[in-house]
C-alpha positions in Angstrom: -50.8 90.8 26.0 -50.0 91.3 29.9 -50.9 95.2 30.8 -48.0 97.3 32.2 -47.9 97.7 35.7 -47.7 101.5 36.4 -45.6 102.4 39.4 -47.7 104.0 42.0 -45.1 106.9 42.9 -44.9 107.6 39.1 -49.0 107.7 39.0 -49.1 110.1 41.9 -46.6 112.4 40.4 -48.0 112.6 37.0 -51.4 112.9 38.7 -50.4 115.9 40.9 -48.6 117.7 38.0 -51.9 117.7 36.0 -54.1 119.3 39.0 -51.2 121.7 39.4 -50.8 122.2 35.8 -54.7 124.3 36.2 -54.3 125.5 39.6 -56.0 122.7 41.7 -56.1 123.8 45.0 -55.3 121.6 48.2 -53.9 118.5 47.0 -54.0 115.8 49.8 -52.4 112.1 49.5 -54.1 109.6 51.7 -52.0 106.5 52.2 -54.8 103.7 52.3 -52.1 100.6 52.3 -52.3 100.1 55.9 -55.9 100.1 56.1 -57.2 96.7 55.9 -60.8 97.7 54.4 -59.6 100.3 51.9 -60.6 99.9 48.3 -57.0 100.8 46.9 -53.4 102.0 47.9 -54.0 106.2 47.6 -56.8 108.6 47.4 -55.5 111.7 45.9 -58.0 115.0 46.8 -58.4 118.1 45.4 -60.8 120.9 44.8 -61.5 124.1 42.3 -63.4 126.8 42.5 -66.6 125.6 39.9 -67.6 123.3 37.5 -65.3 124.9 34.7 -62.3 124.0 37.1 -63.2 120.7 38.5 -63.5 119.6 34.4 -60.3 121.2 33.6 -58.6 119.4 36.6 -59.8 116.1 35.4 -58.8 116.8 31.8 -55.4 117.8 32.7 -54.9 114.9 34.9 -56.3 112.3 32.0 -53.9 114.0 29.7 -50.7 114.1 31.8 -51.0 110.5 32.8 -51.6 109.5 29.3 -49.1 111.4 27.7 -46.2 110.4 30.8 -47.1 106.9 31.5 -49.5 105.5 28.4 -52.3 105.2 31.0 -55.9 106.3 31.2 -58.2 105.4 34.2 -60.3 102.3 34.1 -63.6 104.7 35.2 -64.3 108.2 35.7 -67.9 109.2 37.4 -69.2 112.6 37.9 -68.2 115.2 34.8 -71.7 116.0 34.2 -72.4 118.5 37.1 -68.8 118.5 38.2 -69.3 119.2 41.7 -67.5 115.9 42.6 -65.6 113.5 39.7 -64.4 110.6 40.5 -61.1 109.2 38.7 -60.4 105.3 39.2 -56.9 104.1 38.2 -57.3 101.2 40.2 -54.4 101.4 42.5 -55.0 105.2 42.9 -58.5 107.2 42.9 -58.4 110.6 42.5 -61.5 112.9 44.0 -61.8 116.3 42.7 -64.3 118.5 44.3 -65.8 121.9 44.1 -64.6 123.5 47.7 -68.3 123.7 49.1 -68.7 120.2 48.1 -65.5 119.1 49.5 -66.0 120.6 52.6 -69.3 119.0 52.9 -68.5 115.4 52.5 -65.2 115.8 54.4 -64.0 112.5 53.1 -60.3 112.9 54.6 -62.3 112.4 58.1 -63.5 109.5 56.7 -60.1 107.7 56.4 -59.0 109.0 59.8 -56.4 106.2 60.1 -54.9 107.4 56.9 -51.2 108.8 56.3 -52.4 112.4 55.0 -49.6 114.1 53.2 -50.4 117.5 51.9 -49.2 119.1 48.7 -48.0 122.7 49.0 -49.7 125.1 46.0 -46.6 125.8 43.5 -48.1 128.9 42.9 
C-alpha cells in the first residue's frame, strides 16, 4: 500500500496551528528548497519558555497534524530533557527550542541562504 503524499503547505499550516495552540514563540519557516545541500524542504523553528512548554508544543503539533492530515513524524528526538526537540516529517523538520538554547545555537544563521518567513503571533 502506497503512503499518501502530504502537501508541504498543508503540513506547514498544521504545524503552525499546533504551535500556536500552546502559544509557541518566534515561529520562523526556513525555505531550504533552493539550497543544494539541504536535507529537507523546510525547517520550522520556534521556542517555548520551559521544558514543559516545549513538550506541550511538540504534543500539540503531533496531535494537530495527526487529526488534520492523518500523518505522524518519521522521528522525534530530544523530548527527555526538552531543551531542543527535533521532529522529522521528512520534507519538513521542526525544531522546538527553549529560548536560551535557541539563542545559543542560532540555527537560522547556519542556513543564511534560506528564505525566512516569520509568523506573527496571534496572541
